[in-house]
C-alpha positions as CSV (number, residue, x, y, z in Angstrom):
1,M,0.1,0.3,0.1
2,K,1.5,3.2,-1.1
3,Y,-0.7,6.0,1.3
4,N,-1.2,6.0,4.7
5,V,-4.1,6.7,7.6
6,G,-4.6,10.2,7.1
7,D,-3.7,11.0,3.5
8,K,-5.5,13.0,0.8
9,V,-4.7,11.6,-2.0
10,L,-6.8,12.3,-5.9
11,V,-9.0,10.0,-7.1
12,R,-8.4,9.0,-10.7
13,S,-11.0,11.0,-13.2
14,D,-10.4,8.0,-16.0
15,L,-11.7,5.4,-13.7
16,V,-14.8,3.9,-15.6
17,E,-17.6,1.9,-13.9
18,G,-17.8,-2.1,-14.1
19,N,-13.5,-2.0,-14.5
20,K,-11.6,-3.7,-12.6
21,Y,-8.7,-1.5,-10.7
22,G,-7.4,-4.5,-8.4
23,L,-11.7,-4.1,-7.3
24,Y,-13.9,-3.7,-9.4
25,F,-15.1,0.3,-9.7
26,N,-18.9,0.9,-9.4
27,D,-21.3,3.5,-10.1
28,I,-21.7,5.0,-6.4
29,M,-18.0,5.2,-6.6
30,E,-18.1,7.3,-9.4
31,S,-18.6,10.3,-7.9
32,Y,-15.9,10.8,-6.3
33,R,-13.6,10.9,-9.5
34,G,-11.4,14.1,-9.6
35,Q,-11.9,14.2,-5.8
36,V,-9.8,14.6,-2.8
37,V,-10.1,11.9,-0.5
38,T,-9.1,11.3,3.0
39,I,-8.0,7.6,3.9
40,H,-9.2,6.6,7.0
41,Q,-8.1,2.6,7.3
42,V,-5.7,0.4,5.6
43,D,-6.1,-3.3,5.6
44,A,-5.0,-6.2,3.1
45,D,-7.6,-5.6,1.1
46,G,-7.0,-1.7,0.4
47,Y,-8.5,1.4,1.8
48,R,-11.1,3.0,3.2
49,I,-12.1,6.3,2.7
50,E,-13.6,9.3,5.1
51,N,-15.7,10.5,2.0
52,D,-17.8,7.5,1.4
53,N,-18.3,6.8,5.0
54,R,-16.0,4.1,4.9
55,T,-18.8,2.1,2.9
56,W,-16.1,0.6,-0.4
57,V,-12.6,-0.8,-0.7
58,W,-10.3,1.8,-2.8
59,R,-7.1,0.2,-3.8
60,D,-3.8,2.2,-4.9
61,E,-4.9,1.6,-8.7
62,M,-7.6,4.1,-7.8
63,F,-5.5,6.9,-6.9
64,E,-3.4,9.5,-8.8
65,C,-1.7,10.8,-5.9
66,L,-1.1,11.8,-2.3
67,V,-2.1,15.4,-2.2
68,T,0.1,18.3,-0.5
69,K,-1.4,21.4,0.6
70,G,0.3,24.5,-0.8
71,D,2.2,22.4,-3.4
72,P,1.9,24.5,-7.2
73,M,1.9,21.1,-8.8
74,N,-0.7,19.5,-6.7
75,E,-2.9,22.4,-7.1
76,K,-2.5,22.8,-10.8
77,L,-3.2,18.6,-11.2
78,I,-5.7,18.4,-9.5
79,A,-7.4,21.5,-10.8
80,Q,-7.2,19.7,-14.3
81,F,-8.1,16.5,-13.0
82,K,-11.8,18.0,-11.6
83,M,-12.2,19.7,-15.0
84,L,-11.5,15.9,-16.9
85,A,-14.3,14.8,-14.1
86,E,-16.7,17.2,-15.1
87,I,-16.3,16.5,-18.9
88,S,-17.2,12.7,-18.4
C-alpha cells in the first residue's frame, strides 16, 4: 500500500464503472472521480476513505497521487482532474 491513514489523495478522473482496478469500480464510487479524499483505514484489502463513510474498498490503482497542500504542482493537477471529471 502506497498511502497511510490521514493522507489526502486524488481519485483518478478516468475510472470507468465496472472496470477492475485491483477491485471493481462501481457506480456509487464514480461520484468521487477527480476529487480529493482522505484515507481513513488501510488493511490487506485496500483503503477505506472518510468521504464515503468507509463503505467501499479502494485500491492504489484508483488514486492518482498524494495531495500536499500548498504544492503548486498538486494544485495544478487537481484543477486538471476536476475539469476532466466534469467533462466525462
